[in-house]
N, C-alpha and C positions, 0 to 999 in steps of 0.2 A: 494808620497813624502817619501823618506827613512828617518827613524828616527835613532837615535843612537842605540836604542834598537833593531830595525830590522837589523841594520848593525852588531851588536854584536851577534844577534841570528844566523846569517849565520855562524859565527865562532863557536858558541856554539853547533850548530846542525851538524857540520861536520861529527861526527861518524854516525849519522842517514843518512845523504846524501850519505856517503860512502856505507852503507849497502844497500840503495835503488838502488844504481848503479849496484849491483850484482843481476842479473836476478833471480826473484822468480816466483812462479806460479800465484800470486795474486788471489788465490782461493776465499778468502773472498769477494773481490770486484765482482768477477764473480757470486758468489752465490747471493749477494745482487741485482745485476742487473737482474739475472734470476727471483728471487722472485718478483721483481718489475713488472713483466708481470701481476701479479695478484694484487699487492698492489697499483699500479698507483701513486707512490709518485712523486711529481713534480721533474723534472730533476735536478734543482739547489739544492734542498734539498737532493736528492739521492746522488749527487756528494759530498756534504758536509759529509753525513753519511759515504760514502766510504772513504773519506779522514780521518775521525775520526777513522774508523776501521783499516785502514792501519797504521796510526800513532801509535795506541795502539799496534797493532801486531808487528810492527818493533821495537818499543821501548821495548816491552817485550823480543824480541829476543836479543837486546843489553844487557839487564840485565841477561837474561838466559845464554848467553855465558860466562859472568863473573862468575855467580854463579856455572856453571858447569865446569869452567876452560877449556872451549873450545878454541882451537887454530884456528879452521877453521869454517867458515860459508859459506855454498854453495860452498865449494871447495877453498875458498880464505881466507886469514888471517881475523880472527874475528876483529871487529872494535876496541875492547879494546887493541888488540895487536899492532894496528897501532896508536891509539890516546891516549892510556893509560886508566887505570881503572877510575881515578877520573873524567876526562872529559866525558868519555862514560856514567858513572852513571848520572852525571849532565845533559847530553844531553837527556838521556831517561826520566829523571824526568821532564825536561822542556817540552819535547814533550807530556808527559801525561797532563800537564797543558794547553798546546796549544790546545790539543784535547778537554779538558774540556771547554775552551773558545769557541771552535766551537760548542759544544753542547749547550751552553748558547745562542749563536748567532742564533741557529735554532729557538729559540722562542717557543719551545714545552716543557712544564713543566716536562713531564715524562722523557725527555732525560737525564737530570742530575741525576735523580734517577737510571735509567738503567745504565748509565755510571759508577756511583759509585758502584753499586751492582756488575757489571761485573769486575771492577778492584779489588774489595774485593775478589771475588771468584778466580780470576786469581792469586792473591797473596797467598791465602790460598792453592790453588793447587800446586803452585810452592814451597811454604814453606813446605808442606808435602813431596814433592819430595825430597827436600834438607834434611828434617828431617830423612826420611827413609834411604837415602844415607849415611848421616853422622853418624847415629846410627847403621849402618850395619844391619838393620832390613828389612825383606821382608814384604811388605804389604799383607794383605789378598786380595783375589780377589775383594771383595766389596770395600775395601780401594783403591785398584789400579784403579778400574773403576771410583770411585768418584774423585780421584786425576786427572785422564785424563779429566773427564768432566769439572773440574774446571780450568784446565790448557790451554784449547783451546779456 
């Protein structure tokens, strides 16, 4: 049954849907599926984890393109150039919370902790990238590797 919220979500998530129609490598999903050869996570939970990771990755791309003033993503107009900055920011934030809901629905206590820690690290890495860019400062080699580690 479709609710008013889910109907509105379709509209609110248009920038994300647009981005996901532009073919990407889906490297994170492939890695998770490969690691599952040893982890043996039930398929339904693995699929949910893959959905969470893809939601977070694509949402962070939406925000990253805005923060970096990118006009293109994967050779096509970046979502914010098509849908506007306000809707794209809101879309990415909504997707973060939809991913959090999926973490909670997994029913594993540590997923919310892992989720929040990874989002914090992602934002720290992206924040330092912006800071170095806007301050016209070059990071040290250690700072650069730390920034990359946190941004992926």
